[in-house]
C-alpha positions as protocol buffer text, in pm:
chain_id: "A"
residue {
  index: 1
  type: MET
  ca { x: 4418 y: -3600 z: -3512 }
}
residue {
  index: 2
  type: LEU
  ca { x: 4714 y: -3364 z: -3545 }
}
residue {
  index: 3
  type: GLU
  ca { x: 4896 y: -3273 z: -3865 }
}
residue {
  index: 4
  type: THR
  ca { x: 5274 y: -3298 z: -3826 }
}
residue {
  index: 5
  type: LYS
  ca { x: 5520 y: -3054 z: -3980 }
}
residue {
  index: 6
  type: GLN
  ca { x: 5826 y: -3272 z: -3920 }
}
residue {
  index: 7
  type: LYS
  ca { x: 5895 y: -3605 z: -3752 }
}
residue {
  index: 8
  type: SER
  ca { x: 6209 y: -3796 z: -3659 }
}
residue {
  index: 9
  type: ILE
  ca { x: 6265 y: -4114 z: -3460 }
}
residue {
  index: 10
  type: ARG
  ca { x: 6621 y: -4201 z: -3358 }
}
residue {
  index: 11
  type: LEU
  ca { x: 6736 y: -4525 z: -3198 }
}
residue {
  index: 12
  type: LYS
  ca { x: 6968 y: -4434 z: -2911 }
}
residue {
  index: 13
  type: GLU
  ca { x: 7027 y: -4775 z: -2755 }
}
residue {
  index: 14
  type: LEU
  ca { x: 6963 y: -5137 z: -2847 }
}
residue {
  index: 15
  type: LYS
  ca { x: 7166 y: -5383 z: -2642 }
}
residue {
  index: 16
  type: ASN
  ca { x: 7113 y: -5741 z: -2532 }
}
residue {
  index: 17
  type: TYR
  ca { x: 7239 y: -5783 z: -2175 }
}
residue {
  index: 18
  type: GLY
  ca { x: 7119 y: -6143 z: -2166 }
}
residue {
  index: 19
  type: SER
  ca { x: 7206 y: -6425 z: -2404 }
}
residue {
  index: 20
  type: SER
  ca { x: 7089 y: -6536 z: -2747 }
}
residue {
  index: 21
  type: LEU
  ca { x: 6864 y: -6796 z: -2581 }
}
residue {
  index: 22
  type: ARG
  ca { x: 6741 y: -6567 z: -2303 }
}
residue {
  index: 23
  type: PRO
  ca { x: 6767 y: -6212 z: -2433 }
}
residue {
  index: 24
  type: LEU
  ca { x: 6728 y: -5911 z: -2205 }
}
residue {
  index: 25
  type: TYR
  ca { x: 6715 y: -5604 z: -2426 }
}
residue {
  index: 26
  type: THR
  ca { x: 6754 y: -5243 z: -2322 }
}
residue {
  index: 27
  type: ILE
  ca { x: 6593 y: -5024 z: -2587 }
}
residue {
  index: 28
  type: GLY
  ca { x: 6593 y: -4645 z: -2596 }
}
residue {
  index: 29
  type: LEU
  ca { x: 6475 y: -4395 z: -2858 }
}
residue {
  index: 30
  type: GLU
  ca { x: 6438 y: -4022 z: -2910 }
}
residue {
  index: 31
  type: ILE
  ca { x: 6129 y: -3889 z: -3088 }
}
residue {
  index: 32
  type: GLU
  ca { x: 6091 y: -3534 z: -3219 }
}
residue {
  index: 33
  type: ILE
  ca { x: 5769 y: -3408 z: -3375 }
}
residue {
  index: 34
  type: THR
  ca { x: 5674 y: -3053 z: -3469 }
}
residue {
  index: 35
  type: VAL
  ca { x: 5316 y: -2930 z: -3500 }
}
residue {
  index: 36
  type: GLU
  ca { x: 5133 y: -2599 z: -3535 }
}
residue {
  index: 37
  type: GLU
  ca { x: 4919 y: -2639 z: -3224 }
}
residue {
  index: 38
  type: SER
  ca { x: 5024 y: -2455 z: -2907 }
}
residue {
  index: 39
  type: PRO
  ca { x: 5165 y: -2627 z: -2596 }
}
residue {
  index: 40
  type: ASP
  ca { x: 4838 y: -2539 z: -2422 }
}
residue {
  index: 41
  type: THR
  ca { x: 4629 y: -2714 z: -2688 }
}
residue {
  index: 42
  type: LEU
  ca { x: 4858 y: -3018 z: -2673 }
}
residue {
  index: 43
  type: HIS
  ca { x: 4826 y: -3020 z: -2295 }
}
residue {
  index: 44
  type: LYS
  ca { x: 4448 y: -3045 z: -2331 }
}
residue {
  index: 45
  type: ILE
  ca { x: 4476 y: -3320 z: -2594 }
}
residue {
  index: 46
  type: PHE
  ca { x: 4715 y: -3532 z: -2387 }
}
residue {
  index: 47
  type: THR
  ca { x: 4499 y: -3483 z: -2080 }
}
residue {
  index: 48
  type: ASP
  ca { x: 4212 y: -3632 z: -2279 }
}
residue {
  index: 49
  type: THR
  ca { x: 4424 y: -3928 z: -2397 }
}
residue {
  index: 50
  type: GLY
  ca { x: 4516 y: -4011 z: -2037 }
}
residue {
  index: 51
  type: LEU
  ca { x: 4883 y: -3914 z: -2058 }
}
residue {
  index: 52
  type: ILE
  ca { x: 4840 y: -3632 z: -1806 }
}
residue {
  index: 53
  type: THR
  ca { x: 4670 y: -3796 z: -1508 }
}
residue {
  index: 54
  type: ARG
  ca { x: 4736 y: -3887 z: -1147 }
}
residue {
  index: 55
  type: ASP
  ca { x: 4897 y: -4206 z: -1281 }
}
residue {
  index: 56
  type: THR
  ca { x: 5180 y: -4007 z: -1440 }
}
residue {
  index: 57
  type: ILE
  ca { x: 5174 y: -3706 z: -1206 }
}
residue {
  index: 58
  type: PRO
  ca { x: 5095 y: -3853 z: -863 }
}
residue {
  index: 59
  type: PHE
  ca { x: 4947 y: -3649 z: -581 }
}
residue {
  index: 60
  type: GLU
  ca { x: 5008 y: -3910 z: -311 }
}
residue {
  index: 61
  type: VAL
  ca { x: 5305 y: -4118 z: -194 }
}
residue {
  index: 62
  type: VAL
  ca { x: 5424 y: -4372 z: -453 }
}
residue {
  index: 63
  type: SER
  ca { x: 5679 y: -4655 z: -444 }
}
residue {
  index: 64
  type: ASN
  ca { x: 5970 y: -4704 z: -687 }
}
residue {
  index: 65
  type: PHE
  ca { x: 5840 y: -4422 z: -905 }
}
residue {
  index: 66
  type: ARG
  ca { x: 5999 y: -4081 z: -947 }
}
residue {
  index: 67
  type: GLY
  ca { x: 6051 y: -3821 z: -1216 }
}
residue {
  index: 68
  type: SER
  ca { x: 6381 y: -3949 z: -1355 }
}
residue {
  index: 69
  type: ALA
  ca { x: 6702 y: -4128 z: -1263 }
}
residue {
  index: 70
  type: ASP
  ca { x: 6866 y: -3784 z: -1217 }
}
residue {
  index: 71
  type: ASN
  ca { x: 6580 y: -3651 z: -1002 }
}
residue {
  index: 72
  type: LYS
  ca { x: 6387 y: -3436 z: -1245 }
}
residue {
  index: 73
  type: PRO
  ca { x: 6035 y: -3348 z: -1123 }
}
residue {
  index: 74
  type: PHE
  ca { x: 5736 y: -3554 z: -1231 }
}
residue {
  index: 75
  type: TYR
  ca { x: 5605 y: -3245 z: -1406 }
}
residue {
  index: 76
  type: SER
  ca { x: 5700 y: -2882 z: -1457 }
}
residue {
  index: 77
  type: ALA
  ca { x: 5539 y: -2604 z: -1658 }
}
residue {
  index: 78
  type: LEU
  ca { x: 5520 y: -2234 z: -1723 }
}
residue {
  index: 79
  type: ILE
  ca { x: 5157 y: -2144 z: -1664 }
}
residue {
  index: 80
  type: VAL
  ca { x: 4941 y: -1833 z: -1670 }
}
residue {
  index: 81
  type: HIS
  ca { x: 4734 y: -1828 z: -1351 }
}
residue {
  index: 82
  type: GLU
  ca { x: 4510 y: -1530 z: -1272 }
}
residue {
  index: 83
  type: GLY
  ca { x: 4697 y: -1328 z: -1535 }
}
residue {
  index: 84
  type: ILE
  ca { x: 5042 y: -1400 z: -1387 }
}
residue {
  index: 85
  type: VAL
  ca { x: 5309 y: -1626 z: -1540 }
}
residue {
  index: 86
  type: LYS
  ca { x: 5421 y: -1882 z: -1281 }
}
residue {
  index: 87
  type: LYS
  ca { x: 5652 y: -2182 z: -1264 }
}
residue {
  index: 88
  type: TYR
  ca { x: 5451 y: -2487 z: -1155 }
}
residue {
  index: 89
  type: GLU
  ca { x: 5622 y: -2808 z: -1047 }
}
residue {
  index: 90
  type: VAL
  ca { x: 5544 y: -3148 z: -900 }
}
residue {
  index: 91
  type: ALA
  ca { x: 5870 y: -3279 z: -753 }
}
residue {
  index: 92
  type: ALA
  ca { x: 5946 y: -3618 z: -596 }
}
residue {
  index: 93
  type: ARG
  ca { x: 6076 y: -3615 z: -237 }
}
residue {
  index: 94
  type: ASP
  ca { x: 6249 y: -3933 z: -121 }
}
residue {
  index: 95
  type: THR
  ca { x: 6080 y: -4041 z: 203 }
}
residue {
  index: 96
  type: GLY
  ca { x: 6281 y: -4361 z: 248 }
}
residue {
  index: 97
  type: GLY
  ca { x: 6159 y: -4719 z: 254 }
}
residue {
  index: 98
  type: PHE
  ca { x: 6310 y: -5065 z: 241 }
}
residue {
  index: 99
  type: LEU
  ca { x: 6608 y: -5048 z: 8 }
}
residue {
  index: 100
  type: LYS
  ca { x: 6568 y: -5411 z: -102 }
}
residue {
  index: 101
  type: THR
  ca { x: 6197 y: -5391 z: -173 }
}
residue {
  index: 102
  type: SER
  ca { x: 6084 y: -5034 z: -230 }
}
residue {
  index: 103
  type: ILE
  ca { x: 6169 y: -4666 z: -209 }
}
residue {
  index: 104
  type: ASN
  ca { x: 5886 y: -4423 z: -141 }
}
residue {
  index: 105
  type: TYR
  ca { x: 5847 y: -4079 z: -297 }
}
residue {
  index: 106
  type: GLU
  ca { x: 5615 y: -3801 z: -187 }
}
residue {
  index: 107
  type: PRO
  ca { x: 5497 y: -3554 z: -453 }
}
residue {
  index: 108
  type: VAL
  ca { x: 5562 y: -3192 z: -357 }
}
residue {
  index: 109
  type: VAL
  ca { x: 5376 y: -2919 z: -548 }
}
residue {
  index: 110
  type: TYR
  ca { x: 5498 y: -2563 z: -606 }
}
residue {
  index: 111
  type: PRO
  ca { x: 5378 y: -2291 z: -577 }
}
residue {
  index: 112
  type: GLU
  ca { x: 5202 y: -2339 z: -244 }
}
residue {
  index: 113
  type: GLU
  ca { x: 4878 y: -2174 z: -356 }
}
residue {
  index: 114
  type: LEU
  ca { x: 4836 y: -2441 z: -627 }
}
residue {
  index: 115
  type: ARG
  ca { x: 4932 y: -2744 z: -418 }
}
residue {
  index: 116
  type: LEU
  ca { x: 4579 y: -2890 z: -449 }
}
residue {
  index: 117
  type: THR
  ca { x: 4549 y: -2820 z: -823 }
}
residue {
  index: 118
  type: HIS
  ca { x: 4646 y: -3110 z: -1049 }
}
residue {
  index: 119
  type: PRO
  ca { x: 4767 y: -3039 z: -1407 }
}
residue {
  index: 120
  type: ALA
  ca { x: 4479 y: -3248 z: -1544 }
}
residue {
  index: 121
  type: GLU
  ca { x: 4248 y: -2975 z: -1408 }
}
residue {
  index: 122
  type: PHE
  ca { x: 4427 y: -2680 z: -1571 }
}
residue {
  index: 123
  type: SER
  ca { x: 4197 y: -2653 z: -1872 }
}
residue {
  index: 124
  type: ARG
  ca { x: 3880 y: -2668 z: -1663 }
}
residue {
  index: 125
  type: LEU
  ca { x: 4015 y: -2398 z: -1431 }
}
residue {
  index: 126
  type: GLY
  ca { x: 4122 y: -2166 z: -1714 }
}
residue {
  index: 127
  type: ILE
  ca { x: 4495 y: -2207 z: -1648 }
}
residue {
  index: 128
  type: GLU
  ca { x: 4698 y: -2168 z: -1968 }
}
residue {
  index: 129
  type: VAL
  ca { x: 5013 y: -2375 z: -2019 }
}
residue {
  index: 130
  type: GLU
  ca { x: 5292 y: -2201 z: -2213 }
}
residue {
  index: 131
  type: GLU
  ca { x: 5540 y: -2492 z: -2204 }
}
residue {
  index: 132
  type: TRP
  ca { x: 5562 y: -2815 z: -2007 }
}
residue {
  index: 133
  type: GLU
  ca { x: 5762 y: -3126 z: -1924 }
}
residue {
  index: 134
  type: LEU
  ca { x: 5659 y: -3471 z: -1803 }
}
residue {
  index: 135
  type: HIS
  ca { x: 5905 y: -3720 z: -1650 }
}
residue {
  index: 136
  type: ASN
  ca { x: 5839 y: -4074 z: -1528 }
}
residue {
  index: 137
  type: TYR
  ca { x: 6097 y: -4326 z: -1407 }
}
residue {
  index: 138
  type: LYS
  ca { x: 5993 y: -4664 z: -1268 }
}
residue {
  index: 139
  type: HIS
  ca { x: 6242 y: -4903 z: -1111 }
}
residue {
  index: 140
  type: TYR
  ca { x: 6125 y: -5258 z: -1052 }
}
residue {
  index: 141
  type: PHE
  ca { x: 6225 y: -5492 z: -769 }
}
residue {
  index: 142
  type: MET
  ca { x: 6211 y: -5872 z: -787 }
}
residue {
  index: 143
  type: LEU
  ca { x: 6220 y: -6120 z: -497 }
}
residue {
  index: 144
  type: LEU
  ca { x: 6382 y: -5873 z: -256 }
}
residue {
  index: 145
  type: ILE
  ca { x: 6660 y: -5805 z: -506 }
}
residue {
  index: 146
  type: ALA
  ca { x: 6711 y: -5471 z: -679 }
}
residue {
  index: 147
  type: SER
  ca { x: 6648 y: -5557 z: -1043 }
}
residue {
  index: 148
  type: LYS
  ca { x: 6802 y: -5374 z: -1338 }
}
residue {
  index: 149
  type: ARG
  ca { x: 6457 y: -5348 z: -1491 }
}
residue {
  index: 150
  type: TYR
  ca { x: 6335 y: -4994 z: -1540 }
}
residue {
  index: 151
  type: GLU
  ca { x: 6107 y: -4785 z: -1758 }
}
residue {
  index: 152
  type: SER
  ca { x: 6188 y: -4423 z: -1839 }
}
residue {
  index: 153
  type: PHE
  ca { x: 5976 y: -4157 z: -2012 }
}
residue {
  index: 154
  type: ASP
  ca { x: 6072 y: -3792 z: -2064 }
}
residue {
  index: 155
  type: MET
  ca { x: 5866 y: -3542 z: -2262 }
}
residue {
  index: 156
  type: LEU
  ca { x: 5923 y: -3175 z: -2340 }
}
residue {
  index: 157
  type: VAL
  ca { x: 5670 y: -2951 z: -2517 }
}
residue {
  index: 158
  type: LYS
  ca { x: 5764 y: -2593 z: -2604 }
}
residue {
  index: 159
  type: ARG
  ca { x: 5706 y: -2323 z: -2863 }
}
residue {
  index: 160
  type: GLU
  ca { x: 5995 y: -2246 z: -3098 }
}
residue {
  index: 161
  type: GLY
  ca { x: 6071 y: -2053 z: -3416 }
}
residue {
  index: 162
  type: GLY
  ca { x: 6051 y: -1687 z: -3509 }
}
residue {
  index: 163
  type: ALA
  ca { x: 5794 y: -1439 z: -3389 }
}
residue {
  index: 164
  type: GLU
  ca { x: 5663 y: -1381 z: -3740 }
}
residue {
  index: 165
  type: LYS
  ca { x: 5336 y: -1542 z: -3833 }
}
residue {
  index: 166
  type: GLY
  ca { x: 5383 y: -1882 z: -3992 }
}
residue {
  index: 167
  type: LEU
  ca { x: 5734 y: -1937 z: -3857 }
}
residue {
  index: 168
  type: GLU
  ca { x: 5641 y: -2054 z: -3509 }
}
residue {
  index: 169
  type: PHE
  ca { x: 5589 y: -2419 z: -3428 }
}
residue {
  index: 170
  type: THR
  ca { x: 5563 y: -2643 z: -3123 }
}
residue {
  index: 171
  type: LEU
  ca { x: 5834 y: -2900 z: -3059 }
}
residue {
  index: 172
  type: ILE
  ca { x: 5739 y: -3229 z: -2895 }
}
residue {
  index: 173
  type: GLN
  ca { x: 6052 y: -3409 z: -2778 }
}
residue {
  index: 174
  type: VAL
  ca { x: 6021 y: -3752 z: -2619 }
}
residue {
  index: 175
  type: ASN
  ca { x: 6287 y: -3987 z: -2484 }
}
residue {
  index: 176
  type: ILE
  ca { x: 6180 y: -4339 z: -2393 }
}
residue {
  index: 177
  type: ALA
  ca { x: 6376 y: -4636 z: -2262 }
}
residue {
  index: 178
  type: GLU
  ca { x: 6296 y: -4973 z: -2112 }
}
residue {
  index: 179
  type: SER
  ca { x: 6523 y: -5253 z: -1994 }
}
residue {
  index: 180
  type: GLU
  ca { x: 6509 y: -5632 z: -1954 }
}
residue {
  index: 181
  type: LEU
  ca { x: 6275 y: -5677 z: -2250 }
}
residue {
  index: 182
  type: LYS
  ca { x: 6259 y: -6038 z: -2365 }
}
residue {
  index: 183
  type: GLU
  ca { x: 6213 y: -5940 z: -2730 }
}
residue {
  index: 184
  type: LYS
  ca { x: 6276 y: -5649 z: -2964 }
}
residue {
  index: 185
  type: LYS
  ca { x: 5969 y: -5430 z: -2941 }
}
residue {
  index: 186
  type: ALA
  ca { x: 5858 y: -5073 z: -2884 }
}
residue {
  index: 187
  type: PRO
  ca { x: 5949 y: -4971 z: -2528 }
}
residue {
  index: 188
  type: CYS
  ca { x: 5709 y: -4783 z: -2301 }
}
residue {
  index: 189
  type: SER
  ca { x: 5404 y: -4906 z: -2490 }
}
residue {
  index: 190
  type: TRP
  ca { x: 5155 y: -4756 z: -2240 }
}
residue {
  index: 191
  type: TYR
  ca { x: 5294 y: -4408 z: -2309 }
}
residue {
  index: 192
  type: LEU
  ca { x: 5318 y: -4449 z: -2686 }
}
residue {
  index: 193
  type: LYS
  ca { x: 4951 y: -4545 z: -2709 }
}
residue {
  index: 194
  type: ARG
  ca { x: 4859 y: -4217 z: -2536 }
}
residue {
  index: 195
  type: LEU
  ca { x: 5087 y: -4020 z: -2766 }
}
residue {
  index: 196
  type: SER
  ca { x: 4937 y: -4163 z: -3085 }
}
residue {
  index: 197
  type: VAL
  ca { x: 4729 y: -3862 z: -3189 }
}
residue {
  index: 198
  type: PHE
  ca { x: 4901 y: -3780 z: -3518 }
}
residue {
  index: 199
  type: LYS
  ca { x: 4740 y: -3802 z: -3860 }
}
residue {
  index: 200
  type: GLY
  ca { x: 4882 y: -4049 z: -4108 }
}
residue {
  index: 201
  type: PHE
  ca { x: 5084 y: -4274 z: -3880 }
}
residue {
  index: 202
  type: ASP
  ca { x: 5068 y: -4481 z: -3562 }
}
residue {
  index: 203
  type: LEU
  ca { x: 5353 y: -4371 z: -3335 }
}
residue {
  index: 204
  type: GLU
  ca { x: 5390 y: -4705 z: -3158 }
}
residue {
  index: 205
  type: GLU
  ca { x: 5410 y: -4885 z: -3493 }
}
residue {
  index: 206
  type: GLU
  ca { x: 5668 y: -4634 z: -3622 }
}
residue {
  index: 207
  type: VAL
  ca { x: 5883 y: -4694 z: -3314 }
}
residue {
  index: 208
  type: ARG
  ca { x: 5850 y: -5070 z: -3355 }
}
residue {
  index: 209
  type: ARG
  ca { x: 5972 y: -5044 z: -3714 }
}
residue {
  index: 210
  type: LYS
  ca { x: 6272 y: -4837 z: -3609 }
}
residue {
  index: 211
  type: VAL
  ca { x: 6367 y: -5099 z: -3349 }
}
residue {
  index: 212
  type: ASP
  ca { x: 6341 y: -5374 z: -3613 }
}
residue {
  index: 213
  type: GLU
  ca { x: 6563 y: -5198 z: -3869 }
}
């Protein structure tokens, strides 16, 4: 479990787009946590929890699933590979589909020499991660109609602070949102469970409390 230096959870959106009898909530929050551990160590930890997998960073064509609503990549990172700092990215290329049922996205990996190397394998292959981002956006379709239901997860992990010993820290910034929820609850529960590695509190429970305030 990780010791936290600072933690904040901010409610960004809580709206009922349904009715009092049939609520359809859109709930969004921003989470910021600072820790001493490096982005590389956190990358290893979140690989072990199942946050960094082929489910969140696909390596084959997927439907209705891309990095973000504004076309961010599934994943990007500054890595050290064979002693050289490189920008690594898994982008989502729109390959078309049936607009009323599904839209397909093909993952495209850069640089070319690492196109077969998944981020979940970085630690095993000795690839160090200096900073990284993870983006998932899922848009759901219902009965051949484009639904307004979506789930959005954005995570940034980077080193900040001064160069002097003891002043550096790692910032974990997470934005989550989910729509058409039938009750007030923590959005993006699957992701929150895999982020709950902090000593002294359960992140999903903390988010749930913030929503209920």
